[in-house]
C-alpha atoms as one frame of an Amber mdcrd trajectory, in Angstrom:
protein
  16.008 -25.207  13.126  12.275 -26.113  12.626  11.459 -29.604  12.123  10.865
 -30.885   8.408   7.094 -31.842   9.302   6.312 -28.314  10.547   5.977 -25.144
   8.869   9.075 -22.681   9.081   8.853 -20.097  11.620   8.731 -16.532   9.936
   9.341 -13.412  12.014   7.758 -10.456  10.488   8.844  -7.223  12.191   6.653
  -4.116  11.330   6.442  -1.125  13.381   2.882  -0.742  13.179   0.261  -3.404
  12.801  -3.241  -4.342  13.636  -5.205  -2.903  15.558  -4.620   0.803  14.813
  -6.979   3.732  15.326  -6.454   4.364  11.542  -5.144   1.917   8.889  -2.914
   3.353   6.166  -2.675   1.556   2.731   0.717   0.270   3.649  -0.733  -1.541
   6.708  -3.745  -2.778   4.904  -1.576  -4.526   2.559   0.746  -6.108   5.345
  -2.327  -7.405   7.057  -3.643  -8.890   3.865   0.012 -10.158   3.051   0.334
 -11.824   6.560  -2.983 -13.613   6.565  -2.305 -15.303   3.232   1.195 -16.403
   4.164  -0.379 -18.411   7.137  -0.763 -21.419   5.156   3.030 -21.720   4.490
   4.725 -20.224   7.717   4.099 -20.342  11.560   4.249 -16.469  11.690   4.937
 -14.034  14.468   4.755 -10.474  14.127   7.012  -8.393  16.201   5.454  -4.634
  16.454   5.436  -1.800  18.793   2.956  -1.283  21.744   1.422   1.552  20.327
  -0.910   2.256  23.342  -0.721   1.224  27.007  -3.966  -0.653  26.565  -2.912
  -2.947  23.630  -2.035  -6.469  25.084   1.755  -7.223  24.757   1.026 -10.787
  23.483  -2.147 -11.805  21.168  -3.083 -14.488  18.957  -4.770 -13.319  15.541
  -6.285 -15.570  13.212  -3.375 -18.140  12.901  -0.395 -15.992  13.563   0.557
 -14.463  16.973   1.334 -10.619  17.639   4.134  -9.593  20.158   4.006  -5.937
  21.087   7.295  -4.244  22.427   8.082  -1.234  24.167  10.656   1.319  22.802
  13.125   1.467  21.494  11.304  -0.642  19.128  13.816  -1.752  16.668  16.436
  -2.918  19.042  13.936  -4.655  21.354  12.523  -6.061  18.028  15.966  -7.736
  17.212  16.126  -9.049  20.718  12.733 -10.702  20.909  13.295 -12.087  17.535
  16.740 -13.818  18.483  14.924 -15.121  21.473  11.996 -16.831  19.403  14.876
 -18.641  17.039  13.023 -18.415  13.769  13.872 -19.712  10.464  13.518 -16.556
   8.482  12.831 -12.750   9.119  11.213 -10.098   7.244  12.229  -6.392   8.168
   9.641  -4.497   6.993  10.481  -0.624   6.180   8.238   1.953   5.511  10.826
   4.668   5.505  11.052   6.795   2.165  14.225   8.688   3.567  17.542   6.314
   3.326  18.980   8.256   6.178  15.930   7.021   8.635  16.409   3.204   7.542
  19.900   3.101   8.040  20.016   3.889  11.703  16.871   1.874  12.191  18.394
  -1.157  10.686  21.586  -0.900  12.555  19.648  -0.909  15.937  17.532  -3.857
  14.835  20.597  -5.884  13.968  22.430  -4.687  17.199  19.365  -6.530  19.144
  19.666  -9.624  16.812  23.388  -9.888  17.762  25.267 -12.197  15.490  22.380
 -14.587  15.177  23.080 -16.356  11.901  19.316 -15.722  10.416  18.440 -14.614
   6.953  16.954 -11.261   7.066  14.941 -10.004   4.017  14.313  -6.394   3.863
  10.762  -5.742   2.401  10.594  -1.913   1.116   7.252  -1.484   1.127   7.326
   2.442   0.212   8.716   4.344  -2.676  11.964   6.172  -1.667  13.476   9.125
  -2.385  16.435   9.198  -4.660  18.392  11.451  -2.468  21.344  10.115  -0.782
  20.133   6.470  -1.514  23.908   5.391  -1.945  23.608   5.703   2.012  22.191
   2.264   2.013  25.591   0.884   0.850  26.364   1.056   4.547  23.770  -1.356
   5.536  25.481  -4.175   7.965  25.232  -6.944   8.002  23.790  -6.689   4.689
  20.227  -8.271   4.177  20.012 -11.729   2.537  17.561  -9.964   0.291  15.332
  -7.060  -0.527  11.830  -7.100  -1.877  11.125  -4.079  -3.606   7.395  -3.274
  -4.559   8.221  -1.316  -7.923  10.635  -1.916 -10.609  12.502   1.375 -10.565
  12.675   0.828  -6.703  14.277  -2.788  -7.543  16.545  -1.022  -9.936  17.976
   1.447  -7.354  18.336  -1.572  -4.942  20.006  -3.789  -7.306  22.764  -1.341
  -7.809  23.549  -1.816  -3.967  22.919  -5.244  -3.529  23.179  -6.887  -7.173
  21.438 -10.449  -7.451  19.728 -10.270  -4.086  16.695  -7.976  -5.097  13.414
  -9.090  -6.276  10.574  -6.795  -7.614   6.960  -8.079  -6.258   4.041  -5.774
  -6.502   1.701  -4.939  -3.438  -1.443  -6.828  -3.694  -4.820  -6.769  -2.387
  -7.849  -8.866  -1.295 -10.667  -9.360  -4.263 -14.147  -9.685  -2.295 -16.046
 -12.449  -3.877 -18.769 -11.362  -6.580 -21.614 -12.268  -4.382 -20.422 -10.069
  -1.216 -22.715  -7.364  -0.649 -21.464  -3.828   0.692 -23.647  -1.436   2.554
 -24.584   1.809   0.728 -22.824   4.920   1.801 -24.071   7.457   4.068 -24.042
  10.187   1.271 -25.830   8.708  -1.744 -23.913   9.188  -4.940 -24.918  11.032
  -8.126 -25.633   9.044 -11.258 -21.515   9.588 -11.605 -19.462   9.756  -8.837
 -15.651  10.580  -9.338 -13.598   9.793  -6.181 -10.203  10.053  -4.564  -8.966
   8.125  -1.505  -5.909   8.501   0.553  -3.724  10.930   2.379  -4.389  14.904
   1.761  -0.715  15.764   1.120   0.589  18.195  -1.514   2.385  15.465  -3.478
  -0.780  13.792  -4.079  -2.266  16.572  -5.663  -5.839  16.526  -4.556  -5.952
  20.324  -5.441  -5.387  19.455  -9.000  -8.170  16.867  -9.008 -10.514  19.744
  -7.239  -9.413  22.391  -9.578 -10.351  20.054 -12.930 -13.545  18.965 -11.480
 -14.699  22.603 -10.727 -13.554  23.672 -14.389 -15.442  20.662 -15.821 -18.598
  21.669 -14.013 -20.109  18.440 -15.403 -24.050  17.595 -15.017 -25.287  14.962
 -12.717 -21.776  14.337 -11.212 -20.132  14.406  -7.989 -16.644  14.330  -6.148
 -15.817  12.499  -3.136 -12.288  13.349  -1.561 -11.896  10.778   1.379  -8.924
  11.093   3.523  -6.849  13.213   6.066  -3.827  15.545   5.830  -2.366  18.749
   5.756  -4.282  19.998   2.813  -7.932  19.023   4.478  -8.863  22.737   5.525
  -7.473  24.231   2.319  -9.599  21.718   0.158 -12.577  22.488   2.185 -12.525
  26.296   2.041 -11.970  25.653  -2.009 -15.015  23.215  -2.101 -17.254  25.705
  -0.019 -20.422  26.464  -2.274 -20.203  23.560  -4.344 -22.956  21.230  -3.283
 -21.660  18.171  -5.260 -18.059  18.193  -3.880 -17.500  16.137  -0.436 -14.309
  16.345   1.382 -14.618  13.629   3.782 -12.243  12.518   6.539 -10.981   9.169
   7.597 -13.749   6.344   7.525 -12.712   3.077   9.021 -14.560   1.391   6.321
 -13.939   2.537   3.058 -15.305  -0.314   0.608 -19.179   1.293   0.787 -17.512
   4.714  -0.333 -15.068   3.572  -3.023 -17.587   1.406  -4.446 -20.023   3.982
  -4.995 -17.651   5.782  -7.278 -17.848   5.050 -11.082 -14.484   6.412 -11.367
 -11.117   7.219  -9.628  -8.764   9.869 -10.087  -5.189   9.984  -8.690  -3.346
  13.181  -9.674   0.072  12.271  -7.902   2.942  14.830  -8.167   5.470  12.248
  -6.696   5.164   8.870  -5.735   7.715   9.078  -2.653   6.427   7.901   0.477
   3.604   5.763  -1.369   2.981   2.052  -0.836   4.735   0.691  -3.793   1.672
   0.752  -5.985  -1.415   2.597  -4.244  -3.586   0.647  -2.397  -6.465   2.674
  -3.327  -5.766   2.285  -6.640  -5.499  -1.521  -6.516  -8.737  -1.568  -4.336
 -10.559   0.606  -7.295  -9.327  -2.180  -9.811 -10.571  -4.816  -7.381 -14.051
  -3.290  -7.421 -14.059  -2.870 -11.398 -13.901   0.686 -11.023 -11.810   2.575
 -13.867  -8.425   4.835 -13.058  -7.390   8.064 -14.202  -4.165   8.601 -13.040
  -0.822  10.516 -13.727   2.861   9.163 -15.011   3.724   8.243 -11.341   5.428
   5.001 -10.530   3.038   4.282  -7.981   0.055   4.358 -10.364   0.887   4.238
 -14.199   2.202   0.645 -14.243  -1.407  -0.438 -12.961  -3.031   1.207 -16.153
  -3.298  -0.449 -19.535  -4.186   2.539 -21.639  -7.816   2.290 -22.857  -8.204
  -0.929 -21.121  -8.672  -0.134 -17.597  -8.297   3.665 -17.300  -5.684   6.354
 -18.648  -2.188   7.773 -17.890  -2.675  11.573 -18.063   0.539  13.915 -18.758
  -1.327  17.087 -17.504  -4.704  18.677 -16.519  -6.085  19.185 -19.995  -5.548
  15.699 -20.981  -7.049  14.577 -17.286 -10.261  16.917 -18.236 -10.564  15.142
 -21.497 -10.524  11.809 -19.901 -12.647  12.348 -17.359 -15.305  14.162 -19.346
 -15.139  11.336 -21.992 -15.830   8.486 -19.537 -18.437  10.183 -17.814 -20.449
  11.169 -20.830 -20.155   7.518 -22.484 -21.581   4.276 -20.706 -20.276   2.123
 -23.304 -16.804   3.133 -22.754 -17.244   3.073 -19.005 -18.671  -0.441 -19.243
 -15.457  -1.606 -21.315 -13.228   0.107 -18.918 -15.119  -1.448 -15.866 -14.826
  -4.912 -17.470 -10.972  -4.327 -17.949 -10.378  -2.990 -14.539 -12.039  -6.488
 -13.056  -9.659  -8.266 -15.517  -6.308  -6.835 -14.555  -7.505  -6.889 -10.913
  -6.743 -10.611 -10.742  -2.526  -9.863 -11.437  -2.572  -8.206  -7.935  -4.642
 -10.521  -6.146  -3.212 -11.185  -2.474  -3.058 -14.928  -2.970  -0.958 -14.885
  -6.033   1.176 -12.165  -4.411   1.540 -14.174  -1.349   2.871 -17.201  -3.377
   5.525 -15.093  -4.956   6.928 -14.064  -1.396   6.545 -17.761  -0.087   8.730
 -19.155  -3.041  11.183 -16.121  -2.579  11.553 -16.791   1.221  11.649 -20.671
   0.947  14.357 -20.235  -1.537  16.399 -17.706   0.843  15.716 -19.986   4.058
  17.345 -23.347   2.309
């Protein structure tokens, strides 16, 4: 075990880690979290070697990165066992229970019978289909961190007394920090969407609503990649105030050029507990208009930092009202800035630290 005078050794197992060609919302949260935990733990990240050019070992800030060849979960278990940490976090981005089950089995096979407390961190919202399969997890995790309350309730039925809800968080930029202007200047009122262009995230709903509103001095920015990109570009053809933009490595200038963010999710499955783009919006003091998704609705204080809309007509009315009323927008923006503090990554990391320290005793 680690001497009392030293920090506890924390092995953080996650298949994808920095640097990557494209950072997902999940990965951005994991990076922020690990950096925020460095004060309390000696951290070594065990991740897959996604490219032959990626070094097998690397020092990064105040933690270490070990990259492993496949089969990743088995080799990660073996590498963790050889390092002899005090605690292990096993990160899962799986939204299908039947994918998580064999992955966990292979990791524990590599770990053998090493008596280490392993905490399963479920980063994404999972489908309820066949969720009961996870009763077969063996050995059982010492604890589970779920990033939404509904997810906690699901896991608690399988592992009563071992599940904790801790939401995702984000780094909040200092007020004095300056951001570059985006390449495409905004109109007086820019509406934005950021994230994957998948059907369940409802980008087509936003595009339809925006075109039907046809508001003056307003533009729409849709940022992301995915299977709907070509369809959205075709639908936006001829509209000079609509930009369908692919992935950009630095989204802050683009996101901060928006006056309103709209997330019309049909489903929250596969999304980071709470949408990272929505969290970034709050951190940038941008009001939110969202659907009643578990990945979105808990972030919204109705009429304080945005609105939850049950249908397209309600969404139209909220967008119209916020875009037309500078006083209302100012009130919602101030509310977004206030509520962002609840999800500041230092506060979230403190909750992780307290939980992990308690399990590791």
